[in-house]
Each structure stands twice: as C-alpha cells, then as structure tokens.
Steps between C-alpha positions, in 0.01 A plus 500: 500500500831615639703462183464687176281264303201286578524122544203264462222571750473363848828327574459435874756639739673237713336443839820544711559840341138599556515389866813705566337803337187448710694481825707806411185694417331416829806566714594815311173690517449396861834628627618787279305830500414613151622855568853367546489334160339789314735771621693508168187486284462876466859536385453226237172651383666840463798355312762565767839472330678339794256207498488452125876528458563242772266245341640587156850418627382160621328420171806619308711256700260213428485573130872558457573147621482195275135417552398179325220245506675325788455814712130417533340186635132485413527133400416587139750595231237722338424688819869533584544659159206732554647612831841567343341708224265670745784604730678688222179644354368632832845634587506689169161652580613613845817662370307665218236632735765661720647665189153617397445680831566872447626528858783253437843659508678504160782269613255248645291521186798415280605215729142367498490498121831313485367245749183473296702428187688218674165350598370539145805322361444212742125493429568478124777243541465142382480363855201715594317395181539127564168441675302654215709335228455154652123549520461614140786321325616832358665800660271797564732752334560269206125457460464878481727502195282258302295623207149605603269200496784248474492181703618596847377859477279462806498515880786587737297789645641472850869507413452762228251705702697519821825556313332760279371691801849529648643593159226760458581664832865516397392647163330783688826571682735439203304526172792414272692240699642167384174338621277700263514247215397215730222713645369570150513129413323385816222757482440439129453127552280548807273733304494262204405201711226691683362614164502140375326364809131424482456586868747785538715281726831331420623176659765488770571131436338272242133469596530739796368858507540729801352851488763638740777404258311675221478806724880518500499490120253790485725699734796427273309619193377816671842596638660450160242725337550774757880477500526509120203737450380278215146453623350185644410220256144359482622191689510704820131582478415140406700363789345738752153407378587132546605570859173680569266264314655158558770546761297672771249314715164679477395423856819608676676734257819300557728349237434138403817296543475281189271489195446268204722533197221510241197630688656700789262331745624487862721203585580617852355734760549871517802531725653780706859419400434543127274799558760687706781434254285594203397823674871586527572406137199675352586825677764533225238436230161632609448670835123449504519124448770474763300708746187288447692184585653665805165624628348152465795343678509752784123492548459121500824339607683734737483413869677608817577287805624693803612776263687269261364512144482222243311393189268200493601294197163351397168689481334255740798492733561132427752317288850369539829665426692433181800642316291801395380593847780376722380365832138580582451539875147546638409593142766773472735476201870585525541603136178702496610693807841576352373602157230716661774718647581615148140553395415692819800730452412561135147602595592704807333281763721585796292324768489168316868528407590560865309197626643279225851620573460414869432139402786500249737629766386242754534194278770630266738545794705789357848568623752771414868432451771712338257741338278222364151390596407137445175320577630180653212273402481605136833419338595660167152478347325626814732798529459579130119486512482716812743742338274536197183529708635742762628733226191470274442847350195700607238535228569872465862423409398237248277751324810702418697212349646590165661824608801354684829608352 
C-alpha cells in the first residue's frame, strides 16, 4: 500500500482512476525515451546532495504546514488517517537517513535532525494517532502504558512499529534526546506483544495481521538495541522466524500480504508491494532476511518495457489494484515500484534502481522551483515516500549503525 499501514485486503481501485493510469502508461512509454527519464538516477543512487536537499526542502514544506485528515481524499477516514501518519513517518525516515549519511555536511545534518524532530512530533501527535485509536477504541500510546497482560495490551503493531522505526533512527542520531523515553516505551511493548503472540505476529487492527507491519516493528526493536547497546530481546528472533516460517510464500520467496490471527495461514497472496516495503524495513533489523526478500522480488517481479522498470504486483501478474498496491496497470503496481527503489538502493542494485527511477520520473512528473523538487502527481505522501526510498541507506552503512555520534 502507499500509506504507512495496511488496510483490509483487495479494496478495488476505482475504474476511472485505473483508466487514466492506463492511458498515461501507454502514452508515456511510447513517446518518452527512458534515457531522458533515467538521467538523474545515478546521482540519486550515489546520494548526490543537491538532489536530496532539494527533495528534503519540498518535504519540509509539506510537513511544516497544517496537514490534517482533510488534506487527503481516499474516501475513507481510516485511510486518510493512515496517509497523514505515513506522510510524517516517511518524512522522518528521509530526514534521518540524510543525517545518517557520513557525506552529509554538518550544517545540513543538524538541519535534517531538526526537521526529523518536527516530523516525529507530528507523527506522535493526537491527530496522527486518530486512525489507530478509532479502530481499537484505545490510543496506541496509552495501550503501551497498560500493565502487561491487562485488557487492551494487544495489537497496534502498525502504528507502534512504524513510529518505533522512526524513533529508533532518531535514537541512533541522538541517543539521549527527549524522544528516548517514548522510544523505550514503544519498543518494550512491541517486544512484549510479540513474546505473547502464539504466531509471532501482532495485529494491525482487530482481527487483521499483516507481516509487513510486523517487519516495521522488528526494525524498531533492532534499531533500539543497536542505538542503546543493550542487546536485542528474544522477541526479535521470534518475529524474524515468524516472517520466514509463516510470512514468506514458499513457492515465490515473497512476503504474504495478510495472515490469520491465530494460525498465521495466508489470507491474501504474496504481493510485491508488501515484499518491497518489508525488504526496506528489515534491512534495519536483519540484512539476510531483507536480502532474501529483495532477491525474490527482483528475480520474479521486475520487468522492463522500453527501458522503463516496474514491479508486477501479483505473482501471476493478475489481480486488481487496491489501497495497498495503488493502481495496477498491465499487472504493474505503483506502490511496489516505488518501495522497490528503497530496497534496490539498500542492496546496491544499480541497474534495477535506474530502470525503476526512469518510471518514477516519467509518471511522478518532477519539477524544480526555488531550490525544491516536488513530484507533481504524488502530493505530500508521495513526496515523503519517495524521499524515504531515494535516501534509503546502503546495507554497508546500516551495518555500522550504533556508532553515530
């Protein structure tokens, strides 16, 4: 999905939207040479400061405005809330990843951390927690403060996992900041709920379990352990085993989109969108598991058309678009293609990254104005996701996490 948490499976995309996407796809690849669209890909892959700073400025502008549920128009209050939360969370990741880059100039690093902190404040604010609170009947942070085993001490893995990942990245950069107490609280409750789970998975919403959301929780736990040098709790190993045993499709090696709450049996197909996003998340937790997902995705789902690269959403190439995938055109998924940018950069796959970026450039319609770069078709969430994916840290950098001053 495009937002930060997973909605129920298979909500069909509207046919007018799909038709427009189809026409744009056909006209675009037929008239625009891929080499024109990929000319910036090498600079993005190499972490060129001019590109990253321009997109960072655009995302900073989006996230410094008064974003609210009304900013988004999915037709669902829950999904609007997910998109609001996801915008701030992905923005925080992008700013943090710039600060993590050892080539970043000190002044830019400090500015990036300040921008990250504004995004964290918004992400933790009451407005960004509304979608999760309305689903569960209790606020996620409040639930984390309950006594272990108390009524309500369950679930919320998407909000807490995604938030915990962003908090964990900030903890690496600023180990003793004002966010440290919240980071400790979030990671402790995630570990506790994984330990208490019979399957190793925790629910996103009541009765709904999505392995990709659990992948974010594992990344949060791992980053916390490395930033605090306290050692990873057993929940990390249990959660990773659940991903491998129950969350990964044996025939494709891809991540299953949804599983049962009590038996972890598949409730949806293996999907490229969830696989790509989980490969990005798990790079912060376990490089080998992340790399296995990326290899399966690249081997099975990556295609090029006239030099433009994209990811096929479903293993059989069939299936309709939903809120997870975005529009699916000729089998290609919008979200999968965008999230795969991050996974390909993490794992050093320059050729795939370049082809994916060409497609992103073509349909994202970037424009530069006043030192900012904005992707016209994405809005605040689209810019924030691309920001996080285009700045995703290479695996070699992630191996060193824990030593940042």
